[in-house]
C-alpha positions in Angstrom: -18.0 -77.7 34.4 -21.4 -78.2 35.9 -24.7 -77.5 34.1 -25.2 -74.5 36.3 -21.8 -73.1 35.2 -22.6 -73.7 31.6 -26.2 -72.4 31.7 -26.5 -68.9 30.5 -23.0 -68.6 28.8 -22.2 -69.6 25.2 -19.3 -72.0 25.9 -18.2 -73.2 22.5 -15.2 -73.7 20.3 -14.0 -70.8 18.2 -17.3 -68.9 18.4 -18.8 -66.2 20.5 -18.0 -67.7 23.9 -14.5 -68.8 23.4 -13.5 -65.7 21.5 -15.0 -63.5 24.2 -13.0 -65.4 26.8 -9.8 -64.8 24.9 -10.7 -61.1 24.5 -11.1 -60.9 28.3 -8.0 -63.0 29.2 -5.5 -62.5 26.4 -6.8 -59.8 24.0 -3.5 -59.7 22.1 -4.3 -63.3 20.9 -7.6 -62.2 19.1 -7.5 -61.0 15.6 -11.0 -60.5 14.4 -9.8 -59.6 10.9 -9.0 -63.3 10.5 -12.6 -64.4 10.9 -14.2 -66.1 7.9 -17.8 -66.9 7.2 -16.6 -70.1 5.6 -16.1 -71.6 9.0 -19.6 -72.1 10.3 -18.5 -72.7 13.9 -16.7 -69.4 14.1 -19.4 -67.1 12.6 -20.8 -66.1 16.0 -17.3 -64.9 17.0 -18.0 -61.6 15.2 -20.2 -60.7 18.1 -17.6 -61.4 20.8 -16.8 -58.9 23.5 -14.4 -58.7 26.4 -17.3 -57.9 28.7 -19.0 -61.2 27.8 -15.7 -63.0 28.2 -15.4 -61.5 31.7 -18.8 -63.0 32.5 -17.5 -66.4 31.4 -14.3 -66.0 33.3 -16.3 -65.1 36.5 -18.5 -68.3 36.1 -15.4 -70.5 35.7 -13.6 -68.9 38.7 -16.7 -69.2 40.9 -17.0 -72.9 40.0 -13.3 -73.5 40.7 -13.6 -71.6 44.0 -16.6 -73.7 45.0 -14.9 -77.0 44.0 -11.8 -76.1 46.1 -13.8 -75.1 49.1 -15.9 -78.3 49.2 -14.8 -81.2 51.4 
């Protein structure tokens, strides 16, 4: 992804951004009850929302659309 795509969205692993993307794309794959504060990289996932995930999805799709359109 380009810096413009990444800027303004918390793309991460197992945290807020990735969990939000999962909630938007495959909500049945998200079980917030399994979150643990012992895993520092996942602590921000408690604040994940499908709405935020939709914003990330839209950024990714816009980038893919632009890439496919360019010569």
